[in-house]
C-alpha positions as CSV (number, residue, x, y, z in Angstrom):
1,M,41.1,7.3,29.7
2,A,40.1,5.6,26.4
3,E,36.4,5.6,27.6
4,I,36.6,9.3,28.5
5,Y,38.0,10.2,25.1
6,A,35.4,8.1,23.3
7,G,32.6,9.8,25.3
8,G,34.1,13.1,24.2
9,G,34.1,12.2,20.5
10,R,37.9,11.9,20.2
11,F,37.7,8.4,18.7
12,D,41.2,8.1,17.2
13,R,42.7,9.1,20.5
14,A,40.5,6.6,22.4
15,L,41.5,3.7,20.0
16,G,45.2,4.6,20.5
17,L,44.8,4.4,24.2
18,Y,43.1,1.0,24.0
19,D,46.0,-0.2,21.9
20,E,48.4,1.0,24.5
21,A,46.4,-0.7,27.2
22,V,46.5,-4.0,25.2
23,R,50.3,-3.6,24.8
24,L,50.7,-3.1,28.5
25,N,48.5,-6.1,29.4
26,P,47.7,-8.2,26.3
27,E,45.9,-10.9,28.4
28,R,43.2,-8.6,29.8
29,G,40.2,-9.6,27.6
30,E,38.0,-6.7,28.8
31,T,40.3,-4.2,27.1
32,Y,39.6,-5.8,23.7
33,I,35.9,-5.8,24.4
34,G,35.9,-2.1,25.2
35,K,37.8,-1.3,22.0
36,G,35.4,-3.6,20.0
37,V,32.4,-1.8,21.3
38,L,33.8,1.5,20.2
39,L,34.6,0.1,16.7
40,L,31.0,-1.3,16.6
41,N,29.6,2.2,17.4
42,L,31.8,3.6,14.6
43,K,30.2,1.0,12.2
44,R,33.7,-0.6,11.6
45,F,32.1,-4.0,11.9
46,E,34.8,-6.2,10.5
47,E,37.4,-4.7,12.7
48,A,35.1,-5.0,15.7
49,E,34.6,-8.7,15.0
50,T,38.3,-9.3,14.9
51,V,38.9,-7.4,18.2
52,F,36.1,-9.3,20.0
53,T,37.5,-12.6,18.8
54,Q,40.9,-11.6,20.1
55,G,39.4,-10.6,23.5
56,L,37.5,-13.9,23.8
57,V,40.7,-15.8,23.6
58,H,41.7,-14.2,26.9
59,A,38.1,-13.9,28.4
60,P,36.2,-16.9,26.9
61,E,33.5,-16.7,29.6
62,S,32.6,-13.0,28.9
63,H,29.0,-13.0,27.9
64,F,29.4,-9.3,26.9
65,G,32.2,-10.3,24.5
66,H,30.1,-13.0,22.9
67,F,27.0,-10.7,22.7
68,Y,28.9,-7.8,21.1
69,R,30.7,-10.2,18.7
70,G,27.2,-11.3,17.7
71,K,26.2,-7.7,17.0
72,A,29.3,-7.2,14.8
73,L,28.5,-10.4,12.9
74,E,24.8,-9.5,12.5
75,A,25.8,-6.1,11.1
76,Q,27.8,-8.0,8.4
77,E,24.8,-10.2,7.7
78,K,26.6,-13.3,9.0
79,R,23.4,-14.4,10.7
80,T,24.3,-18.0,11.4
81,E,27.5,-17.0,13.2
82,A,25.7,-14.2,15.0
83,K,23.1,-16.8,16.3
84,E,25.9,-18.9,17.7
85,A,27.5,-15.9,19.4
86,Y,24.3,-14.9,21.0
87,R,23.8,-18.5,22.1
88,Q,27.3,-18.5,23.7
89,A,26.3,-15.3,25.6
90,I,23.1,-17.0,26.9
91,D,25.0,-20.1,27.9
92,R,27.4,-18.0,30.0
93,A,24.7,-15.7,31.5
94,K,21.3,-17.3,31.7
95,R,19.6,-14.1,32.8
96,F,21.2,-11.8,30.2
97,E,18.0,-10.6,28.5
98,P,19.6,-8.6,25.6
99,A,21.0,-11.8,24.2
100,Y,17.6,-13.5,24.1
101,Q,16.1,-10.5,22.4
102,A,18.8,-10.3,19.8
103,L,18.6,-14.1,19.1
104,F,14.8,-14.0,18.9
105,K,14.9,-11.3,16.2
106,L,17.2,-13.4,14.1
107,Y,14.8,-16.4,14.5
108,E,12.0,-14.1,13.6
109,Y,13.9,-12.9,10.5
110,D,14.4,-16.5,9.4
111,E,10.8,-17.4,10.3
112,D,12.1,-20.2,12.4
113,L,9.0,-20.9,14.5
114,Q,10.3,-23.9,16.5
115,A,13.5,-22.3,17.5
116,A,11.7,-19.1,18.5
117,I,9.2,-21.2,20.6
118,Q,12.1,-23.0,22.3
119,L,13.9,-19.8,23.0
120,Y,10.8,-18.2,24.5
121,H,10.2,-21.0,26.9
122,E,13.9,-20.9,27.9
123,F,13.5,-17.2,28.6
124,E,10.4,-17.9,30.7
125,V,12.4,-20.3,32.9
126,S,15.7,-18.6,33.0
127,V,14.8,-14.9,33.1
128,T,11.1,-14.3,33.9
129,P,7.7,-15.5,32.7
130,R,6.3,-12.0,33.0
131,D,8.4,-9.8,30.7
132,N,5.7,-8.0,28.8
133,A,7.9,-6.6,26.0
134,F,9.3,-10.0,25.1
135,R,5.9,-11.6,25.3
136,K,4.3,-9.0,23.0
137,D,7.1,-9.5,20.5
138,F,6.6,-13.2,20.6
139,V,2.8,-12.8,20.1
140,R,3.5,-10.7,17.1
141,F,5.8,-13.4,15.7
142,L,3.2,-16.1,16.4
143,V,0.6,-14.2,14.5
144,K,2.9,-13.8,11.5
145,Q,3.3,-17.6,11.6
146,K,-0.5,-18.0,11.9
147,D,-0.1,-19.8,15.2
148,Y,-3.1,-18.0,16.6
149,E,-4.1,-20.3,19.4
150,Q,-0.7,-20.0,21.1
151,A,-0.7,-16.2,20.6
152,L,-4.1,-16.0,22.3
153,D,-2.9,-18.1,25.2
154,I,-0.1,-15.7,25.9
155,L,-2.3,-12.7,25.5
156,E,-4.8,-14.2,28.0
157,Q,-2.0,-14.4,30.5
158,L,-0.8,-10.9,29.7
159,I,-4.3,-9.6,30.3
160,V,-4.5,-11.4,33.7
161,D,-1.1,-10.0,34.7
162,E,-1.8,-6.4,33.4
163,P,-5.6,-5.9,33.2
164,Q,-5.2,-2.2,32.6
165,D,-2.9,-2.6,29.6
166,V,-5.3,-1.5,26.8
167,Q,-2.7,-2.3,24.1
168,V,-2.8,-6.0,25.0
169,Q,-6.5,-6.1,24.6
170,I,-6.3,-4.3,21.3
171,Q,-3.6,-6.9,20.2
172,R,-6.0,-9.7,21.1
173,A,-8.8,-8.0,19.0
174,L,-6.3,-7.8,16.1
175,V,-5.5,-11.5,16.4
176,Y,-9.3,-12.2,15.9
177,V,-9.1,-10.0,12.8
178,E,-6.2,-12.2,11.5
179,M,-8.3,-15.3,12.3
180,K,-11.1,-13.8,10.1
181,E,-13.4,-13.4,13.1
182,P,-14.2,-9.7,12.9
183,H,-17.3,-10.0,15.1
184,R,-15.2,-11.3,18.0
185,A,-12.8,-8.4,17.5
186,V,-15.7,-6.0,17.5
187,T,-17.0,-7.4,20.8
188,E,-13.5,-7.1,22.3
189,L,-13.1,-3.4,21.3
190,E,-16.6,-2.5,22.4
191,E,-15.9,-3.9,25.9
192,I,-12.6,-1.9,26.0
193,L,-14.5,1.3,25.1
194,Q,-17.1,0.7,27.8
195,A,-14.3,0.8,30.3
196,H,-12.2,3.5,28.5
197,P,-14.5,5.7,26.5
198,S,-11.8,8.3,25.8
199,E,-9.5,5.8,24.0
200,L,-9.6,7.4,20.5
201,R,-7.3,4.8,19.0
202,V,-9.5,1.9,20.1
203,R,-12.6,3.6,18.7
204,D,-10.8,4.2,15.4
205,Y,-9.9,0.5,15.2
206,L,-13.5,-0.3,16.0
207,G,-14.7,2.0,13.1
208,W,-12.4,0.1,10.7
209,L,-13.8,-3.2,12.0
210,Y,-17.4,-2.0,11.5
211,E,-16.4,-1.4,7.9
212,Q,-15.1,-5.0,7.6
213,I,-18.5,-6.3,8.6
214,D,-20.3,-3.9,6.3
215,D,-21.8,-1.8,9.1
216,D,-21.0,1.5,7.6
217,E,-23.4,3.6,9.8
218,K,-21.7,2.4,13.0
219,A,-18.3,3.0,11.4
220,L,-19.3,6.6,10.5
221,D,-20.6,7.1,14.0
222,A,-17.3,5.8,15.5
223,Y,-15.1,8.1,13.4
224,R,-17.4,11.1,14.1
225,T,-17.4,10.5,17.8
226,N,-13.6,10.6,17.8
227,I,-13.6,13.9,15.8
228,D,-16.1,15.4,18.3
229,L,-13.8,14.4,21.1
230,D,-10.7,15.7,19.4
231,A,-11.0,17.6,16.1
232,T,-7.3,17.2,15.5
233,F,-7.3,13.4,15.6
234,Y,-6.0,12.7,12.1
235,D,-6.6,9.0,11.8
236,S,-10.3,9.1,12.3
237,R,-10.6,12.3,10.2
238,I,-8.9,10.6,7.2
239,H,-10.7,7.2,7.8
240,L,-14.0,9.1,7.8
241,G,-13.1,10.8,4.5
242,I,-12.1,7.5,2.9
243,L,-15.4,5.8,4.0
244,L,-17.5,8.7,2.7
245,Y,-15.5,8.5,-0.6
246,R,-16.3,4.8,-0.8
247,L,-20.0,5.6,-0.2
248,A,-19.9,8.1,-3.0
249,R,-20.7,11.0,-0.6
250,Y,-18.0,13.1,-2.2
251,D,-19.0,16.5,-0.9
252,E,-18.8,15.3,2.7
253,A,-15.6,13.4,1.9
254,V,-14.0,16.6,0.6
255,R,-14.9,18.5,3.8
256,H,-13.1,16.0,6.0
257,L,-10.2,15.3,3.8
258,T,-9.6,19.0,3.5
259,Q,-9.3,19.0,7.3
260,A,-7.0,16.1,7.1
261,V,-4.7,17.9,4.7
262,G,-4.6,20.8,7.2
263,L,-3.6,18.4,10.0
264,K,-0.8,16.7,7.9
265,P,0.0,18.8,4.9
266,S,3.1,16.8,4.0
267,N,1.2,13.4,3.8
268,S,0.8,12.4,0.2
269,E,-2.2,10.2,0.9
270,T,-4.3,13.1,2.1
271,H,-3.7,15.1,-1.1
272,L,-4.3,12.0,-3.2
273,L,-7.6,11.2,-1.5
274,L,-8.8,14.8,-1.6
275,G,-8.0,15.1,-5.2
276,L,-9.9,11.9,-6.0
277,S,-12.9,13.1,-4.1
278,Y,-12.9,16.3,-6.1
279,L,-12.6,14.2,-9.3
280,Q,-15.6,12.1,-8.4
281,A,-17.6,15.3,-7.5
282,N,-16.8,16.7,-11.0
283,E,-14.8,19.5,-9.4
284,F,-11.9,19.2,-11.8
285,E,-10.1,22.5,-11.1
286,Q,-10.1,21.7,-7.3
287,A,-8.9,18.2,-8.1
288,T,-6.0,19.5,-10.1
289,S,-5.1,21.9,-7.3
290,A,-5.1,19.1,-4.7
291,F,-2.8,16.9,-6.8
292,E,-0.5,19.7,-7.6
293,K,-0.2,20.7,-3.9
294,G,0.6,17.1,-3.0
295,L,3.4,17.1,-5.7
296,E,5.0,20.1,-4.1
297,Y,5.8,17.8,-1.1
298,H,6.3,14.6,-3.2
299,P,7.3,15.4,-6.7
300,N,8.0,11.7,-7.5
301,D,4.8,10.3,-6.3
302,E,3.4,8.2,-9.2
303,A,-0.2,8.1,-8.0
304,L,-0.4,11.9,-7.6
305,R,1.1,12.4,-11.0
306,F,-1.1,9.9,-12.7
307,N,-4.3,11.3,-11.3
308,L,-3.2,14.8,-12.0
309,G,-2.9,13.8,-15.6
310,A,-6.5,12.3,-15.4
311,A,-7.7,15.6,-13.9
312,Y,-6.1,17.6,-16.7
313,D,-7.9,15.3,-19.2
314,K,-11.2,16.3,-17.6
315,L,-10.3,19.9,-18.3
316,D,-9.4,19.1,-21.9
317,R,-5.7,20.0,-21.3
318,F,-4.3,17.3,-23.4
319,P,-0.6,18.5,-23.6
320,D,-0.6,18.5,-19.8
321,V,-2.1,15.0,-19.8
322,V,0.8,13.8,-22.0
323,R,3.4,15.6,-19.8
324,E,2.1,13.9,-16.6
325,M,1.8,10.4,-18.1
326,E,5.3,10.7,-19.5
327,A,6.5,11.8,-16.1
328,V,4.9,8.8,-14.5
329,L,6.6,6.5,-17.1
330,A,9.9,8.2,-16.5
331,L,9.5,7.3,-12.8
332,N,8.2,3.8,-13.6
333,P,8.5,2.5,-17.2
334,D,6.2,-0.4,-16.2
335,H,3.3,1.7,-14.8
336,T,0.6,-0.2,-16.7
337,D,-2.2,2.4,-16.1
338,A,0.0,5.2,-17.5
339,L,1.0,3.1,-20.5
340,N,-2.7,2.3,-21.2
341,Y,-3.9,5.8,-20.5
342,L,-1.5,7.5,-22.8
343,G,-1.7,4.8,-25.5
344,Y,-5.5,4.8,-25.6
345,S,-5.5,8.6,-25.6
346,Y,-3.4,8.7,-28.7
347,A,-5.4,6.0,-30.4
348,D,-8.8,7.6,-29.7
349,R,-7.6,10.9,-30.9
350,G,-6.2,9.4,-34.1
351,I,-2.6,10.6,-33.4
352,N,0.8,9.0,-32.8
353,G,-0.7,5.7,-34.0
354,E,2.5,3.5,-33.9
355,E,3.3,4.9,-30.4
356,A,-0.2,4.2,-29.3
357,V,0.2,0.6,-30.4
358,E,3.6,0.3,-28.7
359,L,2.3,1.8,-25.4
360,T,-0.8,-0.4,-25.2
361,R,1.2,-3.5,-26.3
362,R,3.6,-2.9,-23.4
363,A,0.6,-2.6,-21.0
364,V,-0.8,-5.9,-22.3
365,A,2.6,-7.6,-22.0
366,L,2.7,-6.7,-18.3
367,K,-0.9,-7.6,-17.6
368,P,-2.1,-10.0,-20.4
369,D,-5.4,-10.8,-18.8
370,N,-6.5,-7.2,-18.3
371,G,-9.5,-6.8,-20.7
372,A,-9.4,-3.1,-20.7
373,Y,-5.7,-3.0,-21.8
374,V,-6.4,-5.7,-24.4
375,D,-9.2,-3.6,-25.8
376,S,-7.0,-0.5,-25.8
377,L,-4.4,-2.4,-27.9
378,G,-7.1,-3.6,-30.3
379,W,-8.4,0.0,-30.7
380,A,-4.9,1.3,-31.3
381,L,-4.4,-1.4,-34.0
382,F,-7.7,-0.5,-35.6
383,K,-6.7,3.1,-35.8
384,V,-3.5,2.3,-37.7
385,G,-5.4,0.0,-40.1
386,K,-4.6,-3.4,-38.8
387,V,-8.2,-4.4,-38.7
388,A,-7.8,-8.2,-38.6
389,E,-5.4,-8.1,-35.7
390,A,-7.5,-5.5,-33.9
391,L,-10.6,-7.8,-34.2
392,R,-8.7,-10.7,-32.6
393,E,-7.6,-8.5,-29.6
394,I,-11.0,-6.9,-29.0
395,Q,-12.8,-10.3,-29.3
396,R,-10.4,-11.5,-26.6
397,A,-11.1,-8.4,-24.5
398,A,-14.8,-9.2,-24.7
399,E,-14.1,-12.7,-23.4
400,L,-12.1,-11.3,-20.5
401,V,-14.6,-8.6,-19.6
402,E,-18.2,-9.3,-20.4
403,D,-19.7,-6.2,-18.9
404,D,-17.7,-3.3,-20.4
405,P,-19.8,-1.4,-22.9
406,V,-16.8,0.3,-24.4
407,I,-15.4,-3.0,-25.6
408,F,-18.6,-4.0,-27.4
409,E,-18.9,-0.5,-28.9
410,H,-15.4,-1.0,-30.4
411,L,-16.2,-4.5,-31.5
412,G,-19.3,-3.3,-33.3
413,E,-17.3,-0.6,-35.1
414,I,-14.8,-3.2,-36.4
415,Y,-17.5,-5.6,-37.5
416,L,-19.2,-2.7,-39.4
417,I,-16.0,-1.8,-41.3
418,Q,-15.7,-5.4,-42.3
419,E,-19.4,-5.3,-43.5
420,H,-20.5,-7.8,-40.9
421,R,-23.6,-5.8,-40.2
422,D,-25.5,-8.3,-38.1
423,A,-22.6,-8.9,-35.8
424,A,-22.0,-5.1,-35.5
425,K,-25.6,-4.6,-34.6
426,A,-25.6,-7.3,-32.0
427,A,-22.4,-5.9,-30.4
428,W,-23.8,-2.4,-30.2
429,I,-27.1,-3.7,-28.7
430,R,-25.0,-5.4,-26.0
431,A,-23.1,-2.2,-25.5
432,L,-26.4,-0.2,-25.1
433,E,-27.8,-2.9,-22.7
434,L,-24.8,-2.2,-20.5
435,D,-24.9,1.6,-21.0
436,P,-28.3,2.6,-22.2
437,H,-27.4,6.3,-22.0
438,N,-24.6,6.4,-24.5
439,E,-26.0,9.1,-26.7
440,K,-23.1,9.0,-29.2
441,L,-23.6,5.3,-29.8
442,I,-27.4,5.6,-30.1
443,K,-26.9,8.3,-32.8
444,R,-24.3,6.1,-34.6
445,F,-26.7,3.1,-34.4
446,R,-29.4,5.1,-36.2
447,E,-27.0,6.7,-38.7
448,V,-25.8,3.4,-40.1
449,G,-29.4,2.3,-40.7
450,F,-30.0,0.0,-37.7
451,G,-33.1,2.0,-36.7
452,S,-33.7,2.6,-33.0
453,P,-32.0,0.4,-30.5
454,P,-34.4,-2.1,-28.8
455,H,-36.2,-0.8,-25.7
456,L,-35.4,2.8,-26.7
457,P,-37.9,5.4,-28.0
458,E,-37.9,6.1,-31.7
459,E,-37.5,9.8,-31.4
460,P,-33.9,11.2,-31.0
461,L,-32.7,12.1,-27.5
462,K,-32.9,15.7,-26.6
463,E,-29.6,17.7,-26.6
464,D,-29.8,18.1,-22.8
465,A,-30.7,14.4,-22.0
466,Q,-29.4,13.3,-18.7
467,V,-26.4,11.0,-18.9
468,S,-26.0,8.2,-16.3
469,Q,-23.1,8.3,-13.9
470,Y,-22.1,5.0,-15.5
471,A,-21.9,6.5,-19.0
472,D,-18.6,7.1,-20.8
473,P,-17.7,10.7,-19.8
474,V,-17.1,12.9,-22.8
475,I,-15.0,16.1,-23.0
476,S,-15.1,18.0,-26.3
477,G,-16.4,14.9,-28.1
478,V,-13.4,12.8,-26.9
479,P,-14.0,9.9,-24.5
480,V,-11.9,10.1,-21.4
481,P,-9.4,7.2,-21.6
482,R,-9.8,4.4,-19.2
483,T,-7.2,3.8,-16.5
484,G,-7.6,0.2,-15.4
485,G,-10.9,-1.2,-16.2
486,H,-13.3,1.7,-16.8
487,R,-12.8,5.1,-18.4
488,G,-12.0,7.8,-16.0
489,Q,-11.5,5.5,-13.0
490,P,-8.9,6.9,-10.7
491,A,-5.8,5.0,-9.7
492,T,-5.6,4.8,-5.9
493,R,-3.4,3.3,-3.2
494,Q,-4.7,1.1,-0.4
495,V,-4.8,3.2,2.8
496,N,-5.1,1.1,5.9
497,P,-5.9,2.2,9.5
C-alpha cells in the first residue's frame, strides 16, 4: 500500500504506512529500504541515510540497501563513505552493474586512475567484457587522464565488436586529436565518410580538423557539403561562418551567420558572431542591431554588451558607449577590456581624467603585462598632467609590445612636451614604420618641424587618401579606443565545434 500511495504522489501517507509496517515487523529490512528509497526521491538525504542504515542492520546482505545508502551519502557529498557503500553492494552482488557505474563516477570525480582501472577490469570479469556504455565511459576517463594508449586499445576492441558503431570511430579520431596527431584523425574520419557519406556530424568534425591542419579550403568544402545536404544543419552553418570570419571574408560570413541566427535565434553565440562580422565589414548599424537582438535573449551577456558598446563607438554615440561599458562593469567589475575601453575613451577625449586613471589602473592591476592596458594608463596619466609617471608607463608598454604604433605615437608626444625632440622624432618614425598610413601623425610630424617622415613623399597627403585596414580607425577626429591589444579589436568568445 505504501508503494501504491508513493506512486500516486501521496508521500506523507506512504511514509506513514512504511512506519506502520516497520512497527508490525521491525526486523524486515526490505521495509526500511523501501522507505529510504522514497526519502531519497524526495531529496531528504540525511533521513534516507539513517533509514538505510537501520534496514541494513536487519538485512546486511542486501546489495540494494548498500547501493541506495551510497546514493544518499553521495548526495550529501560524503564521497568516501559512498564509495565504501557501493563497494559493499558489489561485494554482495558481483553482477550488479549500477553499483560499478556509481563507483566509477566517484573515482572519475576524484581522478583516481588506478582505482578506476582496477574497477574496470573487475567489471570485465564479473559482469561482462562487452558493455559498450561502460567501456565508452572508461575511454573518456582515460583520455582525461592522458592515458591514450590504453584508451586506443579499448576502442580497437569496441570497433571489432561493433564495426557499425560510427560514434566509436569518431571517439578514436578525437583521441588522435588529444594526442596532437590531427592527420591521423583526418584519415580516420575520411574513412568513415567513405562508408557513411550522409554522416553530417562526422563531416563537421572533419571540417574542424582541416582547420587545425591549416587546410582551410577543405574545411570550407566540408561545411558547404553538409549545408548542401541539409540547409538546417546548424553546426556546419555556424562553423562555416566562423571560418569565413577568420579568413576576413566578412560578407560571406554575414550571410551564413544570418542563417544560423534564424536556425537558433536564442543562441547568444550566433548573434555575437554576426555582430562581429558586421563590425569588421564596417556595417555598424547592422552590427548594433545584431548585438541588440542577442541582448533581448541574454540581457546579462558581457560579450554582447561590450561589443555593442564598441559598435556604438563606431557610430559616434558616446553616451551609449559609456552606458554599455558601465553595464558590463556592473555585471563584472573585473572585466579588463571594459575597464580599459572606458578609461582610454575618457582619457583620449580629455574628460573625466581621474576616473580614466582609476579605470585603466584597475585594468593594469588585473593584467600587469598587457602592453595596451599599460599604455592606456600612461595616456590617462599624461592627460591629467602627470607627465613623468606617464612616461614610465608608456616606456614599459613599448617594452611589452614592440609593434603597436599607438604606443610609439604616445611616447613621441610625451617626449615632445618634455622637449626631447630627437627622442620624440625617433618614436614617431617607429610609429609610422608600423603604420605608414596614419595621416594624423604625418601631419603632426610636419607641424612640429620634423619635415617629412622618411620614405614618405614631401607633398601633403590628399584629403581622400586611402587608409590601410591596419590604420587607427578615426570617428569625428577621435581614435576608437582599443579593447585588448589594438584599437577597435572586438572581444570574442572561443566557439568550439
